[in-house]
C-alpha positions in Angstrom: 97.6 95.6 82.1 99.7 98.5 81.1 102.9 99.8 82.4 102.7 102.0 85.6 106.4 103.0 85.3 105.9 104.3 81.8 102.8 106.1 83.0 104.8 108.1 85.5 107.3 109.1 82.8 104.5 110.2 80.5 102.8 112.2 83.3 106.0 114.0 84.2 106.7 114.8 80.6 103.1 116.0 80.0 103.1 118.2 83.0 106.5 119.6 82.1 105.0 120.6 78.7 102.0 122.0 80.5 99.6 119.8 78.6 96.4 118.2 79.8 95.6 114.5 79.3 92.8 115.7 76.9 95.3 117.7 74.8 97.6 114.7 74.5 94.7 112.4 73.6 93.5 114.8 70.9 97.0 115.0 69.4 97.2 111.2 69.0 93.6 110.7 68.0 92.5 108.9 71.1 89.7 109.4 73.7 90.8 111.3 76.8 89.4 108.6 79.0 91.6 106.0 77.3 94.7 108.2 77.6 94.0 108.7 81.3 93.8 104.9 81.9 96.9 104.4 79.8 98.9 107.0 81.8 97.8 105.2 85.0 99.0 101.9 83.7 95.5 100.4 83.4 95.5 100.2 79.6 97.8 98.8 76.9 98.7 100.4 73.6 100.3 99.3 70.3 103.8 100.4 69.7 102.6 102.8 67.0 100.4 104.6 69.6 103.2 104.7 72.1 105.4 106.2 69.5 102.8 108.9 68.8 102.6 109.7 72.5 106.4 109.9 72.8 106.5 112.2 69.8 103.9 114.6 71.3 105.7 114.6 74.6 109.2 114.8 73.0 110.3 111.6 74.8 113.3 109.8 73.3 113.1 106.2 74.4 113.3 102.6 73.2 110.3 101.6 75.2 108.9 98.6 73.4 105.7 96.6 73.8 106.5 93.3 75.5 
């Protein structure tokens, strides 16, 4: 399973930037359904993918894959 707490952070940042899940997914080269599941904490991602999401959403964090 993914990380629901991270998902809340991502959603808040995405909404603040007025982006849709589809737009974020396109920017990181992922399917919008996958991104939706990831944001809800139902999907895992490699650190490289997380870093790409953080860059798109302008999140500075040290969130690492456990």
